[in-house]
N, C-alpha and C positions, 0 to 999 in steps of 0.2 A: 880414603879420607877417615874412615872409622879407625883404622890402625894408627893414623897420625895423631888425630885429635883425641881419640878415646871416647867412651860412652858418656862420660860426664860432660864433655864439651858440647854434646848434642842435646843439651837441655833447652829449656824455654828461652833463656837469654841469648844463646848463640843462634837459635833459630830466628828470633826476632831481629838480631843484628844482621844476619845474612839476608833475610827477607828485605830489610830496609835498604841494604846495598843494591840488591837487584831492582827494587822499585825505583831507586834513585837513578840508576842508569837506564831505566826503561824509556823514559821520555826524552832522552838526549838525542841530538841529531847524529845520524850515522849509526845508531844502535841496531844491532842485528836482532830482529824480533824472534827468530827461531832460537837463537842462543839464549834469550831471556826465558823462553818457555822451557828449554832444557834445564836451565839453572833452577827454575821453580820446581820442576819435576824431581831434580836431584835432592833439593831440600825436603820435598814431600816424602821421598823414599827413605830419608834418614830421620824423619820425625817419628818418634815412638807412638804406638797406638794409644797410649794413655793420655797423650795430649791431643784429644779430639778437637778442642777449640782451635788449636793451631793448624790442624789438618783441614778443618773447614775453611779457615781463612786462606790457606794456600790453594785449596780447590777453587775458591772464588776468584783469586788472582789468575790462576791458570785458565779458567773459562774466559775471563775478560781478555787475557792475552791472546787466546785463540781467535776470539771474535775481532780483535784488532790486528790480526796478522796479515791482513790484505795490504799489498803494496799500494802506494798512491797512484801508480800508473794502471793498476788492474781495475776492471769494471765491477767485479764481484768477488766474493770469497771463494777460495778453492774448495773442491768437494771434500778432500781429505781433512782440511782445516775445519770445515763445518761439522763433519762427523766426529772429529776429535773434541770439538766444543760440546757436542751432544753427549759424548761419553763422559766428559768431565762433569756436566750438569747432572747427568743420571747418577753418577757416583756421589755427587754432593747431596742430592735429594735422598738417596738411600742412606747416607750417613746421618742426615737429619731425622729420618724416620726411625733409625735404630737408636738414636740418642735423644730421647724425649726431654732430657733435663737441660738441653741446650736451646737457647732462644736466640734467634737472629734479630738483633736490634737494627732494623733496616733504616738507613738514612737516605737522604736525597729522594724522599717520597712525599708527594703532595696529598696523599689520601689520609694520613694521620690516623692510622689504626694500630692499636696495641694488641699483639697476639695473646691468646689465652691458652695456657698449657694445662691440660687435664691430668690429674694424678701425678704431678711433678712436685717433688719436695724441694730439691736443691736445684734451682734454675740459675744458670749462668748466662748473663747477657753479653753478647759479643757485638760490638759496634763495627760495622764494615761499610765500605763505600760500594753501594750496589745492592740489589736484592734479586730474589728469584723472579719476580714479575718483570723487571727490566731485562734480565737475561733471556727470559722466554720471549718477550716482545722483540728483542734484538735478534734472537735466533730465527724468528719468523720473518722479520724484515730482510735478513740476509738470504734466507731461502727464496723469498719472492724475487729479490733482486737478482739472484743467480738464474732463476727461470726467465726473467726479462731479458737478460743479456746472453742467453743461450739460443742458438738456432733451433727452432722447434722441429725442423725436418731432419734432424740428426739423431743418432743414438744417444748422444750425450744428454739431450733433453729428457729422453725416456729414463735414463739412468738417474738423473737428478730428481725426477718425479717420485722415485722410490723413497727419497728422503722424507716425504710427507708423513709416512708412517712413523718415523722416528720423532718428528716434531709433535705429532698427535700424542705419542706416548709421553713425551716430556710435559706437554700442556695438560694432559689429564692428571698426571701426578702432582703438578704444581697446583692445579685447581683443587684437588683433594687435600693437599697440604694446607692451603688457606681456608678451606671449608672446615677442616678439623679444628683449626686454631681460631675459629670465629672471627674471620676477617672478610666480611661479605663484599666490601668494595673491591678488594684485591681479586677475590674469586670472580666477581662480575667482569673485571677487565680481562681475565684469562678466558672466561666463558665467551666473551666477544671474539677473541682470537680463534677459539675453537669453532664458533659459529661461522666465521669467515671461510673456514675450510670445509664446511658441510652444506651450506645453503645451495650451492650450484650442483650438487650430486643428485642423481636419480637413485631410486631404491635398489635397482639391480646393480648399478655401479658401486653403490655404497657397500653392498654385501661382498662384492669381489675385493674392494679395497680394504675392507676390514679383515677379511680372511688373509689377504696378503700381509697386512700389518702384523697379525698374530703370528703367522709363520715366520715372518722376518725377525720378530723379536725373539722367538724361540730359537731360531737359527743362530742369532747373535749370542745367546746364552750358552748354547751347546757347541757353538762353533762348527756347525756342519758345513760341508763344502760340496755335497753331492746335489746337483741340480735336479736330477730325476726324483730323488727323495723329497726335495723341497716342493716340486710340482705336485707330487702325489699327496703330500701332506696338506698343501693348499687346497686341493680338490676336496679332501676329506673335511677340512675346516669349513669350507664354503658350503658343503652339503649339510654340515651340522648347524650352521647359521640359518640356512633356509628352513631346516626342520624346526629351529627355534622360533622362527617367525610363525610357521604354521601351528606350532604348539601354543603360542601366545594367543592366536586367534581362536583356538578351540577351548583352552582351559583358562585363559586370562593371564595377566602379568604376574599376579601374586604367586601362583603355583610354579611359574617358570623361573623365578628368581633363584631357586635352589640349583638350577641346572646351568648356571653361567659358566662359560669356559674361561673368561678373563679373570684377572685378580681383583681383589676387593676395591682397590683405588680406581679401577677403570670404570669410566662412566659411559663409554660408547657401547651401544647395543646394536643388534642387527636391524632393529626398527628405526629408520631414519627420522620419521616424524616424532617419535618419542625423544630422540636425541636433541632435535631442534627445540622441542617444547621444554626439555630439561634445562638447556642452556639459556633459553629465553627468560625463565622465571627469575634467576638472580639479577639479570640485566635490567629487567623492568622494575625490580624492587629496589636495587641499590646502585644502579648505573646512573650516569649523568644524562642530560637531555640529548646530547649528540649520540652517545652510545645507544640510548633507547631508540632513537629515530633510525639509526642504522640497523639495529636488530629487527625493527618492524619491517624495513625494506627486505632484509634477508628472509624473514618469514613469508612475506608476500611472494618473493621470487621462488621460494621452495613450494608454495601452494600452486603457483602457476605451472611449474614443471610437472606437477602431478595432477593437472587439469581441475583443480579446485578454484575455478575462475571466480565464481560468485562470492565466495568467502574472501578471496584475495582482494577483489574490487571493493568490498565493503570495508575491509580493514584499512586500505590506503585512503579511502574517502573519509572515514571517521578520524583518522590520525591528522588530517589537514597538513600533511607533509608537502603536497604540491604548492601550497600557498607560501611556504617559507623556505623552499629548496634553494632559492637564490642566495640566501644569507649563509649557506653552508659552504664547506670547502669543495674544491674541484673533485676530489675523490668521492665525496658524498654525492655530488651531482652526476658523476659517471655511474655510480650504483643506481641512482634514480632513473637514469636513461635506460639502463639494462633492465630494470623492473618494468618500465613502460613497454619495452620490446617484448618481454615475456608475457605481459598482460595481453598484448595484441595477439601473440601467437597462441596463447591458451584460449582466447575467445574464438580464434579461427578454427582451432581443433574442435570446438563445440558448436560451430556453425553460427555464431553471433557476429555477423559480418559488419553490422553498423558499429558495434563496439570496437571491432578491429580497426575500422576507419578512424574512430575517435582517438584511439590509443596511438596509432602509428602515423597519422597524417602529418603532424608537426615534426616528428622525428625523421620520417622518410622523405618529406618534401624538400629538406635541405640537401645540399650536396656534400655534407660533412658527416654522414652516418658513421663512417669508420672512425672518425675523430671523436664524435660524441660518445661512442661506445668504448673509447680507449683501446681500439683494436688496430690502430695504425696512426702514424704521425701525419700532421697536416702537410699538404703539398707545399713545396718550396716555391717562393716567388721567383720570377725570372730575374736574372742578373743578381741573385742573392744566394750565397752559400752559407751553410751552417758550419760553425766551428765544432771541434770534437766535444767541447764542453756542452754546447747546445744540443748536439746529438745525444749525449749522455742524459741530459735533463729530459729530453723528449721521450727517450726509451723508459726512463724511470716512471713516467706517468702511465704507461701501458699496463694492461693486465696480462697475466700469463696466457699462453696460447691455448692450453687445455680448458680455459674458462671462456673462450670466445663463443659468440653467437653467430651462427651461419648467416652471412649477409645475403647470399643468394636466396635462401629460404625466406628470410625476412622481407626481401623485396618482392618475391613472388606472392606472399600472403598479402602484402599491402596493395599491389597492383590488382590482384584478383578481387579483393574486397572493394577497392575503388571502382572496378569495372561493374560489379554487381550493384553498386549504388548509383553509378552515373548513367548506365545504359537506359534504364527506364525514364530518366529525366531527359535524355537526348531523344528518345522515342516520343515523349509527350510534347516536346517543343522542337520539331524537326527543322523548322524554318527560321527560328530565332538564333541569331549569331551571338547575342549577348544574353545568354541564359544564366541561371543561377549555378555557380560552380561549387562543387563539394570538395574536390581534390584538385589542387593546382598542379601537382606532379603528374597526375593522370591526364589532365587536359593538355599539359605541355607535351606529354608523350603523343597524344592524338594529333596535335598540331604539327609535330615533327614528322610523323608518318604520313599525314595528309599532304604535306608539302613535297613528298618524294614523287618523282616522275615514274619510277618503276620500283615495284616491290617484289622481291623474290620469295621463295618459300620460307616459312619461319624457321629460324635457327636457334636463337636464344630465348630466354624467358619473356623479354619484352615483345619480341616478334609474335610469340604464341598468344600473349594477352591481347595484342592489337587484332590479330586475325580472329581470335575468339570473340572479341567485342563486335566486329563486323558481322559475324555469323549470328550473334545473339540479337543484334538489331533487327534482323529479318525473321527471327523466330526459328532459325535452324539450330535447334538445341543439340542434335546429334553431332554436327560438325564442331560446335563449340565445346561439347564434352570431350570429343577426341583430341582437341587442341589443348584444353586446360587440364583435364583430369589425368591425362597420360603424360604429364610433365615428369621428367625423372627427378626433379628437385624434391618431390614429395617423399622420396625414399629417405631423405635426410631427417625427417620428422618422425616422432613416435606416433603410433596409431595412424599410419598412412592409409590403411584400408578404410578406417572410419572417415578420414578426410575425403577420400574419393567418393564414398557413398553420400556424404553430406553435400559435397560440391555438385554431384550429379543431380540430386534432388533440388538444390537451390537454382541450378542453371535451368532446369525444366520450368520452375515457377517464374523465374525472371523472363524466360523466353515467352511464356504465355502472356505475361504483362506487356512485353514489348510488341508482341504480335497484335494484341488488342489495341494498344495505343497507336500503332502504325496503320492498321487496316480495318479498324472497326467502322470507319466512316463509309466504307464501301458495302456494308451489310445492313440489312433490315433486321434480321434475326440471326442469332448464332446458337447452334445446338450445343448443349453442355456435353452430350455424349461424343460428338465429333471432336470437341476440344480435348476431352479426356483421352480419346484414341490418338489424336495427333501428337500430343505431348506425353503420352504414356503416364498419365497421372490419375489417381483415384477421383471419383466423382465428387467426394466431399472436399478434396483439396482444390479442385477447379472451382467449386461453388464458393469456397472460402476466399480464394484469390480474387475472383470477380466481384464478390460482395464487398471486399475491402477496397477495391478500386472505385466502386460506386460510392461508398461512404466517404472516401477522400476526394470525390468529385474529379477523379482522373478519367472515368468512363461515364458518359451520359447515357443512361439506359435503365432498364428495370427487368426484374425476373418475371418470366411467364411460367409459373410453377406447374400448371397442368401439362404444358408442352415441353417443360424442361429445357427452356431456351432463354436467351437474353434478347430483349428488344432494345435496339440501339437507336438513340436520337442523334440526328446529324446536326450538331451544333459547331463542330470544329470547322474553321475556315479552310478552304482549299489553298493551294499554293498561289493561284492567281489572285484570290481575295487577299491573301496575306501580303503579296507584293503591292497591290493597290493601296492597302492600308498603310503600308510602309511609305509609299510615295506621298500619300496625303499627309502623313506626319512630317515628312521632310519639307513639303510645301508650307505647312503650318509654321515650322521652325524658321523657314526663310522669311515668311511674312512678319513674324515676331522680330526677327533681326532687323528688317527694314524699318519697322515701327520704332525700334529703339534708336536707330539712327535719326529718324525724324524727331523723336523726343529730345535728343541731344541738341538738335539745331533750333527747334521751336521753343524749347524750354518748358518742360513739365507736361508735354503731351504723352498720354499713355494709350495703348491700344484698348478699344472698347469704351473709351471715355471721351467726352467732348472737352475741348479746351475751355477752361474757365478763365474769363478775363481777369486781369489783375485789378481792374477798376470797374465800377458798375456799368458804365456806358460804353465800355470797350468790347469789340467783337474780336473775331480771329485776326482781322487785319487792322485792329484799332491802333496799335502802335505805329503801323506803317502809314496810316492815313494822316498822322500828325505832321508828316513831312510833305512838303509841296514844293514844286518848282516855281519860283517867283522871280520877278525881275526880267521877264522877256520870254523868249521861246525855250523849248525844252533843251535845244542843243546848247544854247548859251547861258542857260540858267544855272543857278547854284543852289545847293540844298540848304534850307534853313528851317528849323523847327517852328511850326506855328504856335503861338501862345494860346493857352487854354483860357476860357472865360468862365468866371464863376457865376453861379446863378444868384442874381441880386434879389430874387423874390424870396429867398430863404436866407436871411442874414445870419441865422444861427449856424448855417453850414459853411459860411465864409471862414477861411482860415483853417478849416479841417481838411487836411490833405486826403484822408481816406474817403471822405464823403463828397468831395467836389466833383462836378460834372463837366464833361468836355463837350465841345461843340460837335455837331454831327459832321461826318466826313465831307469835305468839299472837293469835288473833282472838276470844278469849273475851269480851273486854270491848268489842269493836268490832262494831257492827251494819252499818257500811259504812265504806268508805275515806273519808278526808278529801276534800272537794270541791276542795281546793286542788291536789290531784294528779290 
């Protein structure tokens, strides 16, 4: 083409003309999208370097064409198309950094910020459709969508996970681009995207992923293909990052800034907490309300992962997000449910089982935990099938597999915390069927197992929790520890050794409480030394547990300090006394029921009160006595009401219906009362 048209024909007018032709054909029906991309690349190759404004405009259109190259029948963008879009955006950002005199006049933007160019004399404004922020967000959305529609148990999913390093590279450079040009709202939006890819990481995983990202970018620059060299270099970089963290702890962050491995625009460091705090600052200062609330939840999630439970709990309570979470989008509600789950798991790792129950009770009591955490689609209703469009919409709501929370571990933590909360209440009220319930899910589990005729040895987590609960009720802490502490599900959690130690200590204390609540009525005195030996607890721990039970009026007794024993007062009723009391209450309710029936018939009679006559001279049967059988015998008589007589001695009372007096009952003509009454 250069030979045909010559160099003069590839000036700015011809480039604009050919670009207009390509863009006109791009939106037509039946247009080959890959052919459009090839045409744009051909124009870019023939654009002289002196026309940097036209080259930037072509790069923008090529990036947009790559992101729109997905066919309508495909669920997500292809891997090679996504990486080509990344290469184009990387080339665009590099060109913008090299040409400081060019300003992107970004349109279709609701943030309304004007970039500031430092040390630029001749600034050329280029008005284009689209901006770097929208391209970065679109690249992120396509990456997440590709993970959602890829089978997580295949190698393709692992391969697509490696693209996260490329996105983090683009997002960091765009964040630095807006930060240098004094566009804080744009940089806050990009910081929010970066935070979404960091909050669910642990410190050790972050160091590995950062080392892989550095090696991956270096490999792309040098185009190395040797996998052994790549693995060796990744190991060296990872060791350097770990050394960087140790150096920061010793010398401080100021002295360590000079030893950075990454380029100047890179904001990611080996310290994950610093990265989260660095991206939180612009969001909380320049972001909108929704972005700030989401950033707070990400911060709380990050703190829970690293066992900073108290700080995370205080942040979420002071933010008042639980009060207004209903008004936010479903994606925000999903993140809030994930934060609740992590709060409960962090409290469990620290041994605060009551807080675990508060955090996980509402979430785990429902049968839709997988759906509430966006880790699975809701079950289909019978005789109803989903269309492909509905399946696609349901999958688009799910979070990627590598961000999932282990549901078996979550259920185990919830059931064990509910067991440690409910068992002392069951031991304190062994005969009451209607006791106060703390966890509906745990009581539903108990009712299910109690209704079984035969129970085999425990197999799954629920079986172990039920068997441990029965052992805990009788004070057999060794059997309960063997069933609960040795569960293989604890291997899925960090700090599993600490979890086992905490659980063993708490099971001993709750076994002591259950034993005293169950069998204290059979003792006159209980030695503190014998309790300490039976449950293998220190004397001060036994003294603390028993004193707390006395203070809460769970145990009726007192300490005999010289003898180091507990004197027990038998105030608890036996089973026979409890059954007699229950029978008396039922008899009382039966009497009250009969009295209510009598009240309905007699009109106004209430139990424990005498019937008050409607008139002064009427008694209980006053109304009945006004009726008499007259006109013959009882068999042939007919009912007629006898007229009342007014007292003529008091003329002032005549005519007053409320004060008139009736004649005394006359039974002279009546052999019996009417059978009607």
